[in-house]
C-alpha positions as CSV (number, residue, x, y, z in Angstrom):
1,M,2.3,-4.3,-13.7
2,L,0.5,-6.9,-11.8
3,K,-2.4,-7.9,-13.7
4,K,-5.5,-9.5,-11.8
5,E,-5.7,-12.5,-14.2
6,Q,-1.8,-13.5,-12.8
7,E,-2.8,-13.3,-9.4
8,P,-3.3,-16.9,-8.6
9,L,-0.7,-18.4,-10.2
10,I,1.9,-15.4,-9.0
11,A,0.2,-16.9,-5.2
12,K,1.0,-20.3,-6.0
13,E,4.4,-20.0,-7.2
14,I,5.0,-18.0,-3.8
15,A,3.6,-20.3,-1.8
16,Q,5.5,-23.3,-3.5
17,S,8.7,-21.6,-3.1
18,G,9.0,-22.2,0.5
19,A,9.5,-18.7,1.5
20,Q,8.9,-17.9,5.0
21,I,9.5,-14.0,4.4
22,L,7.3,-12.2,2.0
23,F,7.7,-8.6,1.1
24,V,5.2,-7.2,-1.5
25,A,6.6,-4.2,-3.1
26,I,3.6,-3.1,-4.9
27,T,0.8,0.3,-4.5
28,S,-1.8,0.6,-2.7
29,P,-4.4,-0.8,-2.5
30,I,-3.2,-3.2,-5.2
31,K,-0.9,-4.8,-2.6
32,E,-3.8,-5.2,0.1
33,N,-6.1,-6.6,-2.6
34,F,-3.5,-9.2,-3.5
35,L,-2.8,-10.5,0.1
36,Y,-6.2,-10.6,0.9
37,Q,-7.5,-12.3,-2.1
38,N,-4.4,-15.0,-1.3
39,K,-4.4,-15.1,2.0
40,E,-5.5,-18.8,2.2
41,Q,-2.6,-20.3,-0.3
42,L,-0.1,-17.8,1.8
43,A,-0.9,-18.8,5.2
44,N,2.1,-21.0,5.5
45,I,4.6,-17.9,5.4
46,N,5.4,-16.7,8.6
47,L,5.9,-13.3,7.8
48,I,4.2,-10.9,4.7
49,M,4.9,-7.4,5.0
50,G,3.5,-4.8,2.5
51,V,5.8,-2.1,2.2
52,G,4.9,-0.3,-1.4
53,G,7.7,1.6,-2.7
54,S,9.9,1.2,0.6
55,F,12.6,-0.5,-2.1
56,D,12.9,2.5,-4.4
57,V,13.7,5.0,-1.3
58,V,16.1,2.4,0.3
59,A,17.9,1.6,-2.9
60,G,17.9,5.5,-4.0
61,I,15.2,5.6,-6.8
62,T,12.8,7.5,-5.3
63,K,14.0,10.6,-2.8
64,R,12.2,11.2,0.8
65,A,11.1,14.5,1.8
66,P,13.3,16.7,3.9
67,D,13.3,16.2,7.5
68,W,11.2,19.1,8.1
69,M,8.5,17.8,5.7
70,Q,8.9,14.5,7.1
71,K,8.8,15.9,11.0
72,V,4.9,18.0,10.2
73,G,3.9,15.0,8.4
74,L,4.2,17.0,4.8
75,E,6.0,13.8,3.1
76,W,3.1,12.7,1.3
77,F,3.2,16.0,0.0
78,F,6.5,15.6,-1.3
79,R,5.7,12.4,-2.9
80,F,2.6,14.1,-4.6
81,L,5.0,17.3,-5.6
82,Q,7.9,14.2,-7.4
83,E,4.6,12.2,-9.0
84,P,1.6,14.2,-9.7
85,R,0.2,12.5,-12.4
86,R,0.5,9.1,-10.1
87,M,-0.6,10.6,-7.2
88,W,-3.3,12.9,-7.2
89,K,-5.9,10.5,-7.2
90,R,-4.3,8.8,-4.5
91,Y,-4.3,11.7,-2.6
92,L,-7.5,13.6,-3.6
93,V,-10.1,10.6,-3.9
94,G,-8.7,8.5,-2.0
95,N,-8.1,10.3,1.1
96,S,-10.8,12.3,0.7
97,K,-13.4,9.0,0.8
98,F,-11.0,7.8,3.7
99,I,-11.9,11.1,5.8
100,W,-15.6,11.1,4.4
101,L,-15.8,6.8,6.0
102,V,-14.2,7.9,9.2
103,L,-16.7,11.1,9.9
104,K,-19.8,9.3,9.0
105,E,-18.6,5.9,11.4
106,R,-17.4,9.0,13.9
107,F,-21.2,10.1,13.6
108,K,-23.1,7.4,13.0
109,K,-21.7,6.2,16.9
110,S,-22.7,9.0,18.3
111,E,-26.2,9.1,17.7
112,N,-26.8,6.0,19.0
C-alpha cells in the first residue's frame, strides 16, 4: 500500500529513472492524487497513464464481467459483487457524491 509520506521519494525515484512512459496501477483516487501532487517532478515523462487495476485483469488475477454486463454498462456491478467489502464505499459514497456534484452544477448553470 502506498503511504502518503513515501510519495515524494517514489516520485523522485521515478523522475530520476529516465522513464519516458509511466503506468500508475493503483486505485482511484490515490493514483490521481499522487499524479497531481507530483506533476512538476514527473513533468519530463512523455506519457503518464493511470491504469488502475488493468494489469490485474490482463494478468488474469481479476476477472472481467461477462460480455452482456459490459455491453449494458454493468461491469462496475460485477466488480462490486467480486469485492463488496472493498468496493462498496467507492460505488455508494463516491458515485453518490459525483452525481450530487453534477446535478448541483447543472442546476446552478440553469439559474444564471
